N, C-alpha and C positions, 0 to 999 in steps of 0.2 A: 283388858286387852287394848292395844294402842295401834296407831298407824305403823309404827316400826314393826310390830308383830305381823301386820298384813304385808308389809314390804318383804319381810323374811319368808312368809308363806309363798308369796309369788316367786321370789328368788329361788326357793328350793323346789318348786313345782316344775314338772316337765311338760305336762299336758293340761293347760288351764282351759276351762270353758267359762265364758262370761255370759251371764243371764241378766238381761236388762228389762226393766219395767218403766212405767210412766215417770217415776221419780227422776230418772236421768234426763228426761226431756223437758220436765217442767223448768229446769234451770236454763233452758233455751226459750222459755215462754210458751211452750206447748201445754195447753190445759190438760189435766187428767180427766177422767170420766166419772168416777164413782164417788169422789169426795164431795162434801158440801161446796157448792159453787162450781163444781165440775161440769163437763159438757152435758151429762144426762140429767142434771138438776135444772138445766135451762131449756132443753129440748128433748122430746122423747125419741129414743132410737127407732129407726125404721127397720122392721124385721125383714129377713130375706124373702119370705113368702109374700109379704106386703109389696115389696119392690117388684116381684115377678108378676103378681096378680093385679095390682092396682096402678093404673097410669098416673093417678094423682100423687100417690106416694112416690112413684118413680120420678116424677117431675120434681117433687120436693127434695128427694135425695140428690138430684143433680144440682138443684138450686143451692143446697148447702155446700156441695163440692165447689162450684164455680164462684160462689161469693165468699168462700172461706169461713162460713158460719161455724163449722165444726172446729176450725183451727188446727187441723191435722198437719198441714204442710206450710211451707214458707219460712220456717225458722232456720237458724244456722247452728251447726254443731257447737257444743260448749266444751269446757275443759275435760269433762267426763268422757264425752265421745272421743276426743282427741287422745286421751290416755288409753282408752280401749284400742284405738287404732295403733298406738305405739306397741301395745302388747301383741297385737296380731302381726305387725311388721317384724317384730323381734323373733317371731316363731314360738314365743312362749304360749300365746293363746291360739288354740287350734280352731276355735269356732266361737261365734257370738249368737246365742239364742236370744231372740227379742220378742216381747209381747207388743212392741210399739209398731206403728204403721207409718212413721214419719220419714223414713229413708235417711235419717241423720247418721246412722252408722256408715252407710255407703258414702254419704256426702263428706264424712270425716276422713275417708281414705281406706276403709275396710273393703277389701274385694268382695263383690256381691256373692261370690261362691262360698265365702266364709260366714255370711249372715244367714241365719235360719229364722225366717219370719213366721211365727206361729199364727199370727192374726192378719197376715197379708200386708199390703202396701197401698197407701193412699195416693201415691204420686203418679200412678198410671191406672188404666182400666183394662179389663179383659172381657172378651165375649163369654157369656155363660154357656154357650154351646160348643164352640170350637176352640176356645181359649186364645184366640188371636189377641195380641197386645195392641192397645190403642193409647197413644199419648194424649194427655189431657188438653194440651195446647191445640191439638188437631180437632178437638170436639167443642172447645169452649165458645168460639165465635158463633157457630151455628145455633148453639143453645141460647146464648145471651141475646143475640140479634134477631134470630128467627124462631126461637122457642122450640127448636127441633131436638127431641129426645134421641140420644145416640143409639144407632144400631150398627151391627158389625159390617164392615166393608167387605169381608170375605164371604160370610154365610147369611147375613141378614138377621142374626140372632140378637138377643138383648145384650147390651153392654153395661157393665157395672164397674165401679172402682174396685180395685183388686183387694179391698179390705174384706175380711171375713165378718159378715154381718151376724147379728143375733139370729139364731135359728138356722144358720148355714152350717153345713158340715165342716169340721176342722179338716184342713188339707192333709192327706195321708203322708205325702212325701216329706214335708217339713217335720211332722211329728215323728216319723221313723228316724230321720236324721238326728233330731234332738235326742231321742232315746239312745241312739248309737254313741253319740259324742259324750252324753252324760255317763254312760257305762264305761267309757274309755278314759275319762279324765282322772287326774289325781288331785285337782283343786277345782271346785265349783264355786265361782265368785258371783254372788247376786248383787246387782246394783240397781236400787230404786224400785224394787217390786214389793208390794204388800203381801205377796204370796197367798192370795185368797182365791184366785181365779184358776180353776182346774179345767182341763187336765194339765195345763202349763205348770202350775205350782207343784206338780208331782215330781218334776225332774230334779230339784235339789235333793229331795229325800232319796230318789233313785240313785243318784251319784254317791251320797253319803253311805247308803247301805251297801254299796259296792266297793267301799274302801276309800273314797275320795275325802279330802278335807272340805269343809263347807264354811265359807266366809260370807257374811251378809253386811252390806253397807246400805243403810236406808235411814231416812230422817226419823221414822217412827218404828217402834217395835213391830215384829211380825210373829205370827203363830209358830213359825219354824225356828225362832231364835234358840229355843231350848235344845235343838239338835246341832246347832252351829258350833264350830271350833272357835269362831271369832265373830263378834257383832260390833259394829260401829254405827251409832245413831248420829250421823254427821252429814254435812253437805257432800254429795258425791264428787262433784268436779274438783273441789278443794282437796279432798282425800286422795283421789286417784291421780291428780296432777303431782302430788307430793310423792306417792309411793312408786310412780313409774318414771320419775325424773332420773336422768342419767347421774 
């Protein structure tokens, strides 16, 4: 199969769902997490209950956030993100399901209501009690200059980045939306996911079993390649820029 085959599949589809993983954002310089040299090989993840129970762990989590140690934010969208945005603007892609927390789909021009974030978003924070949104810039100075751990301005509850941490429940609403769009699409396009993290990795098979075509673009083979109608082991930005160009 070739890029021209992928272009044809996109052209013939009416309801595309794009599913993105770390591989689309590594081309923007965002590190992945599980591979050798990734984030979790350099620092241990802080589990959700540790954040809640242990002020030392909570302080370390905020230190990582405000020093950029995790490398989750601060990059710019690349050709892959921009290509996905073109598919959404054209009306061809109805939704973008992402495992990423870097906000790069929104930064590339995809409307926030079209982005389904399975693992949350690292670009802002939320109260764990009342879910009040807090912008990181509003919290940064008081932490770095005075060492103040953020608390909610509305209810006084614990504030945490809006990322779904290890041990934290998956958010119900994004999972339900992802299931709905997966069942309604006629082309499920995977970009840069190794498809090993569940339950997120279940959506491609859900779509396939419901009659959709499945296309996977990833630098390395995945366990779901055997189910795909098309597999391209190439650079995502280069491939998607070509197949979405006018």
